[in-house]
C-alpha positions in Angstrom: -8.9 -33.0 42.3 -11.5 -30.7 43.2 -14.4 -29.8 41.2 -13.1 -26.0 41.4 -9.9 -26.6 40.2 -10.7 -28.7 36.8 -13.9 -25.9 36.4 -11.5 -23.5 36.0 -8.9 -25.8 34.2 -11.7 -26.7 32.0 -12.4 -22.2 31.5 -8.5 -21.6 30.8 -8.9 -24.1 28.3 -11.9 -23.2 26.0 -10.7 -19.6 25.9 -7.4 -20.8 25.0 -9.0 -22.6 22.2 -11.4 -20.2 21.5 -8.2 -17.3 20.8 -6.7 -19.8 18.9 -9.9 -20.6 16.4 -10.6 -16.5 16.4 -7.0 -16.0 15.1 -6.8 -18.5 13.1 -10.3 -17.9 10.9 -9.1 -13.9 11.5 -5.7 -14.7 9.7 -6.8 -16.2 7.3 -9.2 -13.8 5.6 -7.3 -11.8 3.3 -7.9 -7.5 3.6 -7.8 -7.7 -0.4 -8.8 -9.7 -3.3 -4.9 -11.5 -4.6 -4.1 -11.7 -7.6 -1.1 -14.1 -7.4 0.5 -16.2 -5.3 3.1 -14.6 -5.0 2.7 -11.9 -3.0 4.5 -10.8 0.1 3.1 -10.9 3.6 3.9 -9.1 7.2 7.4 -8.3 7.5 8.6 -9.5 3.8 6.5 -7.1 2.7 7.0 -3.8 4.2 11.0 -4.7 3.8 10.2 -5.1 -0.2 8.2 -1.2 0.4 10.5 -0.2 1.8 13.6 -1.5 -0.2 14.2 0.5 -3.4 12.3 3.4 -5.0 8.8 2.7 -6.8 8.4 4.2 -10.6 4.5 4.3 -11.9 3.5 2.5 -14.2 0.0 2.1 -14.8 -2.9 4.6 -13.5 -6.0 2.9 -13.1 -9.9 4.0 -12.4 -13.0 1.7 -12.5 -13.3 -1.0 -15.0 -11.5 1.4 -17.7 -8.3 -0.3 -18.9 -5.1 1.0 -16.8 -3.3 4.0 -18.6 0.4 4.6 -18.9 -0.4 8.2 -18.4 -1.8 10.3 -15.9 -5.1 12.7 -16.9 -2.9 15.5 -16.7 -0.6 14.4 -20.1 2.7 12.7 -19.1 4.2 9.8 -19.0 2.9 8.2 -15.3 6.7 6.7 -15.5 7.6 10.0 -14.6 6.5 9.3 -10.9 8.8 7.9 -8.5 7.4 7.5 -4.9 10.2 6.0 -1.8 8.6 4.1 1.2 11.1 4.8 4.0 9.5 3.4 7.8 6.8 6.3 8.4 7.2 8.5 5.5 6.4 8.1 1.5 7.4 10.9 -0.7 7.0 11.4 -4.5 8.5 13.2 -7.1 8.8 13.7 -11.2 5.2 16.6 -11.8 6.7 19.7 -10.4 7.4 19.6 -6.5 8.9 16.4 -4.0 5.3 15.7 -2.6 6.2 14.0 1.1 4.0 12.5 4.3 3.1 10.2 6.6 2.6 6.2 5.1 1.0 3.7 7.6 1.7 0.3 6.3 -0.3 -2.5 8.3 1.6 -5.7 8.1 -2.3 -7.3 6.5 -1.7 -5.3 3.4 -3.8 -1.7 4.8 -2.1 1.5 4.0 -2.9 5.3 5.3 -1.2 8.5 4.5 -2.1 11.1 5.1 -0.5 14.8 6.0 0.8 15.1 2.7 2.5 18.6 1.9 4.7 19.2 -1.4 6.8 22.3 -2.3 5.8 24.9 -4.0 8.2 25.4 -7.0 6.1 26.7 -10.4 6.2 24.6 -13.2 4.7 23.9 -16.5 0.3 23.5 -15.8 0.9 19.9 -16.9 3.5 18.8 -14.6 1.2 20.5 -11.0 -1.5 19.0 -12.4 0.1 15.7 -12.0 1.4 16.9 -8.5 -2.7 16.9 -7.5 -3.2 13.9 -9.4 -0.6 11.7 -7.3 -2.0 13.1 -3.8 -5.2 12.7 -4.6 -4.6 9.4 -5.6 -2.3 8.4 -3.0 -5.0 9.4 -0.5 -7.9 7.3 -1.4 -5.4 4.4 -1.1 -6.4 1.4 0.8 -4.7 -1.2 0.4 -1.5 -2.4 -1.1 0.5 -5.7 -2.6 4.0 -6.7 -2.2 6.3 -8.9 -4.7 10.1 -8.4 -4.7 9.7 -5.8 -7.8 5.6 -5.5 -8.0 3.5 -2.9 -5.9 0.2 -2.1 -6.0 -2.1 0.5 -4.0 -5.2 -0.4 -4.8 -8.4 1.9 -3.4 -11.3 3.8 -3.8 -11.7 2.1 -7.1 -8.2 3.2 -8.0 -5.5 0.9 -8.6 -1.7 2.4 -9.3 1.1 -0.4 -10.6 4.7 0.0 -9.6 7.6 -1.3 -10.3 11.1 -1.3 -8.6 12.7 1.8 -10.3 16.3 -0.5 -10.7 14.5 -2.6 -13.0 13.2 0.1 -15.2 16.3 1.4 -15.8 
């Protein structure tokens, strides 16, 4: 073998080694702190997210204890969220809220272009809609198991269970 072909081969081996090393290092750093080993990742997580409607169980802000009520006063478990492909919808306050969602296989969560119907209801139910819209747009990460979903962002956490569990 001539020296240019050995050099070329070593260069390709180095690039492959560097790429594998980067993928291994990048893939081993979790994007969110994991609380249990049962969290689903990748395609399994995306499938679980879109499989069933989710019922809000608790809301937590900062270091406060989780609350089973929204600030608006209504029980958190009145709120239902459904994720289908690239869409998210929420019901349970006054109006139907819907928009686009981007779910990353690595646990990123981004909601945008939220819109709402415009029915008039009691003030606390309308406030619950506003509150949920604010919470959803603040969320940046998700952790999901087969039966539980946690959305986190901006020092806020929303905890859900599958709606089928709550019946």
